[in-house]
C-alpha positions as CSV (number, residue, x, y, z in Angstrom):
1,M,-98.6,87.3,30.3
2,K,-97.1,84.1,29.1
3,R,-95.1,84.2,26.0
4,H,-94.8,81.0,24.0
5,F,-91.8,80.1,21.8
6,T,-91.7,77.4,19.2
7,L,-88.3,76.0,18.3
8,N,-88.5,75.2,14.6
9,S,-86.4,72.6,12.8
10,G,-84.0,75.2,11.5
11,L,-83.0,76.4,15.0
12,L,-82.9,72.8,16.1
13,L,-80.4,72.1,13.3
14,V,-78.2,75.0,14.4
15,I,-78.1,73.7,18.0
16,V,-77.3,70.2,16.8
17,S,-74.5,71.6,14.6
18,A,-73.1,73.4,17.6
19,L,-73.2,70.2,19.6
20,L,-71.5,68.3,16.9
21,R,-68.7,70.9,16.6
22,A,-68.2,70.6,20.3
23,Q,-68.1,66.9,20.1
24,G,-65.6,66.8,17.2
25,P,-65.6,65.4,13.7
26,A,-67.3,62.0,13.2
27,L,-65.6,61.2,9.9
28,P,-61.9,61.0,9.1
29,P,-60.5,63.4,6.5
30,S,-61.4,62.4,3.0
31,P,-58.3,60.8,1.2
32,L,-59.0,63.3,-1.6
33,S,-58.7,66.4,0.6
34,T,-55.0,66.8,0.0
35,P,-53.3,67.7,-3.3
36,A,-51.9,64.8,-5.3
37,N,-48.2,64.1,-4.8
38,I,-46.6,64.2,-8.2
39,P,-43.2,62.4,-8.3
40,Q,-40.7,64.3,-10.4
41,S,-37.6,62.2,-10.0
42,G,-36.5,58.9,-8.6
43,L,-34.4,58.2,-5.6
44,S,-30.6,58.5,-5.8
45,L,-29.7,55.0,-7.0
46,G,-26.0,55.4,-7.4
47,A,-23.1,55.0,-5.0
48,N,-19.9,57.0,-4.9
49,P,-17.2,55.1,-6.7
50,S,-14.9,55.6,-3.8
51,Q,-17.3,53.7,-1.6
52,F,-16.5,50.5,-3.5
53,Q,-13.0,50.7,-2.1
54,G,-14.4,50.6,1.5
55,S,-16.3,48.1,3.6
56,V,-17.9,47.4,6.9
57,P,-15.3,45.0,8.6
58,S,-16.7,41.9,10.1
59,G,-15.3,39.2,12.4
60,R,-12.1,39.2,14.5
61,A,-8.6,39.1,13.4
62,T,-6.7,35.8,13.9
63,A,-3.0,35.5,14.8
64,T,-2.2,33.3,11.8
65,P,-2.7,34.4,8.2
66,I,-5.9,33.0,6.5
67,P,-5.9,31.4,3.0
68,L,-7.8,33.5,0.6
69,S,-8.8,32.5,-2.9
70,L,-10.2,34.8,-5.5
71,E,-13.7,33.2,-5.1
72,E,-13.6,33.6,-1.3
73,A,-12.5,37.2,-1.7
74,I,-15.4,38.0,-4.0
75,A,-17.8,36.3,-1.6
76,R,-16.5,38.4,1.3
77,G,-16.8,41.6,-0.7
78,L,-20.4,40.9,-1.7
79,K,-21.3,40.7,2.0
80,T,-19.4,43.7,3.4
81,N,-18.5,46.2,0.6
82,L,-19.7,49.6,1.5
83,G,-20.8,50.6,-2.1
84,L,-23.1,47.6,-2.3
85,L,-24.5,48.2,1.2
86,V,-25.3,51.8,0.2
87,L,-27.1,50.6,-2.9
88,D,-29.0,48.1,-0.9
89,T,-30.1,50.9,1.4
90,G,-31.3,52.8,-1.6
91,N,-33.3,49.7,-2.7
92,Q,-34.9,49.6,0.8
93,L,-35.9,53.2,0.5
94,A,-37.4,52.7,-2.9
95,R,-39.5,49.8,-1.5
96,I,-40.7,52.1,1.3
97,E,-41.7,54.7,-1.2
98,R,-43.6,52.1,-3.1
99,K,-45.6,51.2,0.0
100,R,-46.4,54.9,0.6
101,A,-47.7,55.2,-3.0
102,L,-49.8,52.1,-2.4
103,I,-51.4,53.6,0.8
104,N,-53.2,56.2,-1.4
105,L,-55.1,53.4,-3.2
106,L,-56.0,51.3,-0.1
107,P,-58.9,52.0,2.3
108,N,-58.2,53.9,5.5
109,I,-60.1,52.5,8.4
110,Q,-60.1,54.1,11.9
111,G,-61.9,53.3,15.1
112,S,-62.6,55.2,18.2
113,V,-64.3,54.9,21.6
114,Q,-65.2,58.0,23.5
115,A,-66.6,58.8,26.9
116,N,-67.8,62.4,27.0
117,E,-69.0,64.7,29.8
118,E,-69.9,68.2,28.6
119,M,-71.6,71.4,29.5
120,L,-72.6,73.8,26.7
121,D,-73.2,77.5,26.9
122,L,-75.7,78.3,24.2
123,A,-75.2,82.0,24.7
124,S,-71.7,81.7,23.4
125,F,-73.2,80.6,20.1
126,G,-75.6,83.5,20.1
127,F,-78.7,81.6,21.3
128,H,-81.0,83.5,23.7
129,F,-84.4,81.7,23.8
130,P,-87.0,82.5,26.4
131,G,-87.8,79.5,28.5
132,I,-84.7,77.7,27.4
133,P,-81.7,77.7,29.8
134,T,-78.5,79.2,28.2
135,V,-76.4,76.5,30.0
136,I,-77.1,72.9,29.1
137,G,-75.5,70.2,31.2
138,P,-73.5,68.7,32.5
139,F,-74.4,65.7,30.5
140,R,-72.5,62.6,29.4
141,Y,-72.7,60.2,26.5
142,Y,-70.6,57.4,25.0
143,N,-69.7,57.0,21.4
144,A,-68.0,54.0,19.6
145,Q,-67.5,54.3,15.9
146,A,-65.5,53.0,12.9
147,A,-64.8,55.2,9.9
148,L,-63.8,54.2,6.4
149,G,-62.2,56.4,3.7
150,Q,-61.6,54.9,0.3
151,T,-60.4,56.4,-3.0
152,V,-62.6,55.0,-5.7
153,F,-60.8,56.5,-8.7
154,D,-57.7,58.7,-8.7
155,R,-55.7,58.4,-11.9
156,T,-52.8,60.4,-10.4
157,A,-52.5,58.0,-7.5
158,L,-52.6,55.0,-9.8
159,K,-49.7,56.5,-11.9
160,N,-47.8,57.4,-8.7
161,K,-48.0,53.7,-7.8
162,L,-46.7,52.7,-11.2
163,F,-43.9,55.2,-10.9
164,A,-43.0,53.7,-7.5
165,D,-43.0,50.2,-8.9
166,Q,-40.6,51.3,-11.7
167,N,-38.4,53.2,-9.3
168,Q,-38.1,50.1,-7.1
169,K,-37.2,47.9,-10.0
170,A,-34.5,50.4,-11.0
171,A,-33.1,50.3,-7.5
172,Q,-33.0,46.5,-7.6
173,L,-31.1,46.6,-10.8
174,S,-28.7,49.1,-9.3
175,V,-28.0,46.7,-6.5
176,Q,-27.2,44.0,-9.1
177,D,-24.9,46.4,-10.9
178,G,-23.3,47.1,-7.6
179,R,-22.5,43.4,-7.3
180,D,-20.7,43.6,-10.6
181,L,-18.7,46.6,-9.4
182,V,-17.7,44.8,-6.2
183,V,-16.5,41.8,-8.3
184,Q,-14.5,44.1,-10.5
185,A,-12.9,45.9,-7.5
186,V,-12.1,42.7,-5.7
187,A,-10.6,41.0,-8.7
188,A,-8.5,44.0,-9.6
189,A,-7.1,44.3,-6.1
190,Y,-6.5,40.5,-6.0
191,L,-4.6,40.6,-9.3
192,Q,-2.5,43.5,-8.1
193,I,-1.3,41.5,-5.2
194,I,-0.5,38.5,-7.5
195,S,1.5,40.9,-9.6
196,D,3.3,42.3,-6.6
197,A,4.3,38.8,-5.5
198,A,5.6,38.0,-8.9
199,R,7.7,41.2,-8.9
200,I,9.1,40.4,-5.5
201,E,10.1,36.9,-6.5
202,A,11.8,38.2,-9.7
203,T,13.6,40.9,-7.7
204,K,14.8,38.4,-5.1
205,A,16.3,36.4,-8.0
206,Q,18.0,39.5,-9.2
207,V,19.3,40.2,-5.7
208,A,20.7,36.7,-5.5
209,T,22.4,37.2,-8.9
210,A,23.8,40.6,-7.9
211,Q,25.1,39.1,-4.6
212,A,26.9,36.3,-6.5
213,L,28.4,38.7,-9.0
214,Y,29.5,41.1,-6.2
215,Q,31.1,38.2,-4.4
216,R,33.0,37.2,-7.6
217,A,34.1,40.8,-8.3
218,H,35.3,41.1,-4.7
219,D,37.2,37.8,-4.9
220,Q,38.8,38.8,-8.2
221,H,39.7,42.2,-6.8
222,V,41.3,40.6,-3.7
223,A,43.2,38.2,-6.0
224,G,44.4,41.2,-8.0
225,V,42.9,40.2,-11.3
226,S,40.3,42.9,-11.5
227,P,40.2,46.6,-10.5
228,A,38.4,48.0,-7.5
229,I,35.9,49.8,-9.8
230,D,34.5,46.4,-10.8
231,E,33.8,45.5,-7.2
232,L,32.3,48.9,-6.5
233,R,30.1,48.7,-9.6
234,S,28.8,45.3,-8.5
235,H,28.2,46.5,-5.0
236,V,26.1,49.4,-6.3
237,E,24.1,47.1,-8.4
238,L,23.4,44.8,-5.4
239,K,22.3,47.8,-3.3
240,T,20.1,49.0,-6.1
241,Q,18.3,45.7,-6.4
242,Q,17.9,45.5,-2.6
243,Q,16.3,48.9,-2.6
244,V,13.9,47.8,-5.4
245,L,13.0,44.7,-3.3
246,L,12.2,46.8,-0.2
247,A,10.0,49.1,-2.2
248,Q,8.1,46.2,-3.8
249,Q,7.6,44.5,-0.5
250,N,6.2,47.7,0.9
251,Q,3.8,48.1,-2.0
252,N,2.7,44.5,-1.7
253,D,1.8,45.1,2.0
254,K,-0.1,48.3,1.1
255,D,-2.0,46.5,-1.7
256,K,-2.9,43.7,0.7
257,L,-4.3,46.4,3.1
258,A,-6.4,47.8,0.2
259,L,-7.8,44.4,-0.6
260,G,-8.7,43.9,3.0
261,R,-10.6,47.2,3.0
262,V,-12.5,46.2,-0.1
263,I,-13.7,42.8,1.3
264,G,-14.2,43.8,4.9
265,L,-11.4,41.9,6.7
266,P,-11.0,42.8,10.4
267,S,-8.2,45.2,11.2
268,G,-4.8,43.5,11.4
269,Q,-5.9,40.3,9.6
270,D,-3.1,38.9,7.5
271,F,-3.9,36.6,4.6
272,A,-2.1,34.5,1.9
273,L,-3.4,34.3,-1.6
274,T,-4.1,30.7,-2.9
275,D,-4.7,31.5,-6.6
276,T,-2.0,32.4,-9.0
277,V,-4.1,33.3,-12.1
278,P,-1.5,32.5,-14.8
279,Y,-1.4,33.9,-18.3
280,K,-4.1,32.3,-20.5
281,P,-4.9,33.8,-23.9
282,L,-8.6,34.7,-24.5
283,E,-10.5,33.8,-27.6
284,S,-11.4,36.6,-29.9
285,V,-14.6,38.5,-29.0
286,A,-16.5,40.5,-31.6
287,P,-17.2,44.1,-30.3
288,E,-20.7,44.2,-31.9
289,E,-21.7,40.9,-30.2
290,A,-20.3,42.0,-26.9
291,L,-22.2,45.3,-27.1
292,R,-25.4,43.5,-27.9
293,Q,-24.9,41.2,-24.9
294,A,-24.0,44.1,-22.7
295,L,-27.2,46.0,-23.5
296,E,-29.2,42.9,-22.6
297,T,-27.4,41.9,-19.4
298,R,-25.8,45.0,-17.8
299,A,-27.9,45.9,-14.8
300,D,-26.9,49.6,-14.8
301,Y,-28.2,50.0,-18.4
302,Q,-31.5,48.2,-17.5
303,S,-31.7,50.4,-14.4
304,A,-31.2,53.6,-16.5
305,L,-33.8,52.4,-19.0
306,M,-36.3,51.8,-16.1
307,Q,-35.6,55.3,-14.8
308,V,-36.6,56.7,-18.2
309,R,-39.9,54.8,-18.0
310,A,-40.4,56.0,-14.5
311,A,-39.9,59.6,-15.5
312,E,-42.4,59.2,-18.4
313,T,-44.9,57.7,-15.9
314,A,-44.3,60.8,-13.6
315,R,-45.3,63.0,-16.5
316,V,-48.5,61.0,-17.0
317,A,-49.2,61.3,-13.3
318,A,-48.8,65.1,-13.5
319,L,-51.2,65.5,-16.4
320,A,-53.6,63.1,-14.6
321,Q,-54.4,65.8,-12.1
322,R,-56.9,67.2,-14.7
323,Y,-59.0,64.1,-14.2
324,P,-61.8,64.1,-11.6
325,T,-61.2,62.0,-8.5
326,L,-64.0,60.0,-6.9
327,G,-63.9,59.1,-3.2
328,L,-66.1,57.4,-0.6
329,A,-66.2,58.1,3.2
330,A,-68.4,56.2,5.6
331,N,-68.7,55.6,9.3
332,Y,-70.9,53.6,11.6
333,G,-71.1,54.2,15.4
334,D,-73.1,53.5,18.5
335,I,-73.9,56.5,20.7
336,G,-76.0,57.0,23.8
337,T,-75.9,58.1,27.4
338,T,-74.8,54.6,28.2
339,F,-73.8,51.7,26.0
340,E,-76.9,49.8,27.2
341,S,-79.2,52.6,26.0
342,S,-77.2,53.5,22.9
343,H,-78.4,53.5,19.3
344,G,-76.6,53.0,16.0
345,V,-75.7,55.9,13.8
346,F,-74.0,56.0,10.4
347,A,-73.1,58.4,7.6
348,V,-72.0,57.8,4.0
349,T,-70.4,60.5,1.9
350,G,-69.4,60.3,-1.8
351,S,-67.3,63.0,-3.2
352,L,-66.3,64.1,-6.7
353,R,-63.3,66.5,-6.9
354,F,-62.1,68.2,-10.1
355,N,-59.9,71.2,-11.0
356,I,-61.6,74.3,-12.2
357,F,-58.6,76.6,-12.2
358,D,-55.1,75.6,-11.1
359,S,-53.1,78.7,-12.2
360,G,-50.9,76.6,-14.5
361,R,-49.7,74.3,-11.7
362,I,-50.4,71.2,-13.7
363,R,-48.7,72.5,-16.7
364,S,-45.7,73.4,-14.6
365,D,-45.6,69.9,-13.2
366,A,-45.7,68.4,-16.7
367,D,-42.9,70.8,-17.9
368,Q,-40.7,69.8,-15.0
369,A,-41.4,66.1,-15.8
370,D,-40.4,66.7,-19.4
371,A,-37.1,68.2,-18.3
372,I,-36.4,65.1,-16.2
373,I,-37.3,62.8,-19.1
374,R,-34.8,64.6,-21.3
375,Q,-32.2,64.3,-18.6
376,R,-32.9,60.5,-18.1
377,K,-32.7,59.9,-21.9
378,N,-29.5,61.8,-22.2
379,E,-28.0,59.8,-19.3
380,L,-29.2,56.6,-21.0
381,A,-27.6,57.5,-24.4
382,D,-24.4,58.5,-22.6
383,L,-24.3,55.2,-20.7
384,Q,-24.8,53.3,-24.0
385,G,-21.8,55.1,-25.5
386,Q,-19.8,54.5,-22.3
387,I,-20.5,50.8,-22.5
388,D,-19.4,50.7,-26.1
389,Y,-16.2,52.5,-25.2
390,Q,-15.5,50.2,-22.3
391,I,-15.9,47.1,-24.5
392,R,-13.7,48.4,-27.3
393,A,-11.1,49.7,-24.9
394,A,-11.0,46.4,-23.0
395,L,-10.6,44.4,-26.2
396,L,-7.8,46.8,-27.3
397,D,-6.0,46.4,-24.0
398,L,-6.5,42.6,-24.1
399,K,-4.9,42.3,-27.6
400,T,-2.1,44.7,-26.8
401,A,-1.3,43.0,-23.5
402,A,-1.3,39.6,-25.2
403,D,1.2,40.9,-27.8
404,Q,3.3,42.4,-25.0
405,V,3.4,39.1,-23.2
406,A,4.8,37.4,-26.3
407,V,7.4,40.1,-26.8
408,S,8.3,40.2,-23.1
409,E,8.9,36.4,-23.1
410,D,11.2,36.6,-26.1
411,N,13.0,39.6,-24.6
412,L,13.5,37.9,-21.2
413,N,15.0,34.8,-23.0
414,L,17.4,37.0,-24.9
415,A,18.3,39.0,-21.8
416,N,19.1,35.8,-19.8
417,Q,21.4,34.6,-22.7
418,T,23.1,38.0,-22.7
419,L,23.7,37.8,-18.9
420,V,25.2,34.3,-19.2
421,Q,27.6,35.4,-21.9
422,A,28.5,38.6,-20.0
423,R,29.3,36.6,-16.8
424,D,31.4,34.2,-18.8
425,R,33.4,37.0,-20.4
426,F,33.9,38.7,-17.0
427,A,35.0,35.4,-15.5
428,A,37.4,34.8,-18.3
429,G,38.9,38.3,-17.8
430,V,38.2,39.5,-21.4
431,A,35.7,42.2,-20.3
432,D,35.0,44.2,-17.2
433,N,31.7,43.9,-15.3
434,I,30.0,46.8,-17.0
435,E,28.6,44.3,-19.5
436,V,27.4,42.2,-16.5
437,V,25.7,45.1,-14.8
438,Q,24.0,46.1,-18.0
439,A,22.9,42.6,-18.7
440,Q,21.5,42.3,-15.1
441,D,19.5,45.5,-15.7
442,S,18.2,44.1,-18.9
443,V,17.0,40.9,-17.2
444,A,15.4,42.8,-14.4
445,N,13.6,45.1,-16.9
446,A,12.5,42.2,-19.0
447,N,11.1,40.4,-15.9
448,Q,9.2,43.4,-14.8
449,S,7.8,43.9,-18.3
450,L,6.6,40.4,-18.5
451,I,4.9,40.6,-15.1
452,S,3.3,43.9,-16.0
453,S,2.1,42.5,-19.3
454,I,0.5,39.4,-17.7
455,Y,-1.1,41.7,-15.1
456,M,-2.5,44.0,-17.7
457,H,-3.8,41.1,-19.7
458,N,-5.7,39.7,-16.7
459,L,-6.9,43.2,-15.7
460,A,-8.2,43.6,-19.2
461,K,-10.2,40.4,-18.8
462,V,-11.7,41.8,-15.6
463,S,-12.6,45.1,-17.5
464,L,-14.1,43.1,-20.4
465,A,-16.2,41.0,-17.9
466,R,-17.5,44.1,-16.3
467,A,-18.2,45.8,-19.7
468,I,-20.2,42.9,-21.0
469,G,-22.2,42.4,-17.8
470,G,-22.6,39.4,-15.5
471,T,-19.1,40.1,-14.2
472,E,-18.8,37.2,-11.8
473,T,-19.9,34.6,-14.4
474,N,-17.8,36.0,-17.2
475,L,-14.8,36.4,-15.0
476,Q,-14.8,32.8,-14.0
477,K,-15.0,31.9,-17.7
478,F,-12.3,34.3,-18.8
479,M,-9.9,33.3,-15.9
480,G,-10.4,29.6,-16.6
481,G,-12.6,28.8,-13.6
482,K,-10.8,31.1,-11.1
């Protein structure tokens, strides 16, 4: 007896499904199949302050010292300073994150070409049909296809892209702020060396004076017109000034090494400063006007403000997960036992995804974003207070240093007059050299006070230029073009 079996469309569909599973997926994963990535904070945009005292050395050291102006030192620092390089790396990472956020909004297109040779065992899928072999094949076919996945609407992805844009802008502003910090570090180190050189020259003069007085005391002692204690006292003063000179020369060499580290000079490279940066009074600056200008121009404040906006955007992105997302996936291919006998196939799928129950995940994301917003706003408020403090402190230092310069100049003049009279009295034999030694010390102290006052005045200019913003431009103006 013959038994007849009719394979209906349902069974045919099952077999085709089995074949498709064996073949593999025809469409790429939908771009909406993964949970939305909610940004909760920006990248680390700051550099460690100690990094601005380091650099990546460049070039080779030369046997002869190179001339180095303040402008050239700043230019070198802006190329090699480690703190600025670290911030620039952060900017590059922010740019990469922006590209990643953009990927979720762009179409995803993939192509594939397959050559397949297969053998199927229908029994493994539970098929046992009379008259139909359980093993099909071997058979071969070829398949070439292109697949497209596109997000049509995803509010979270759109806000993530905006967040990435704002974060990159904040990183760019941080790099600009890093340039200001490099200028400040280089200028401070350069001024320190100028101050060291002035102290060395003043101390050399004191050594020469002490040498002359010691020689006179020695001659008078040999001639029998002054006691040995005067010679010993003069000799002690000479040795004291020589010790001071050695310490100052050592400090000058160390400060030159520090400047070389800041601006990336090669190891062992000696240099000679070409700028002197003399004392020049600065016109009065109103604190309120300086603060207004600083809030408009300081890159670190604008970066912090942008980070607040980015944090607020991240919160919107978190809440946007409640919106439905719409996606489109499509593919077109050519399949057949040979490419000559192939036939075109296609599939188009539209998808609408929405949350039904998320167990409070969206609310938790929003709460976390709220906490970060508060943190960013607190940091912004603190920075504004810090800027105000820096401006007022720099103005106070500037005024005090200017007053100290005036007092130190008068004191130095009086000390020199006292020294002349003490030397004349000692030479005339009406006084011992105690007065001379004391007068020498007064001149030395007055010299050091004047040098320190000029250094503090110029350093206050650097601090004010940094506090206001646009450090390089303001520094040139404050220093008289230097």
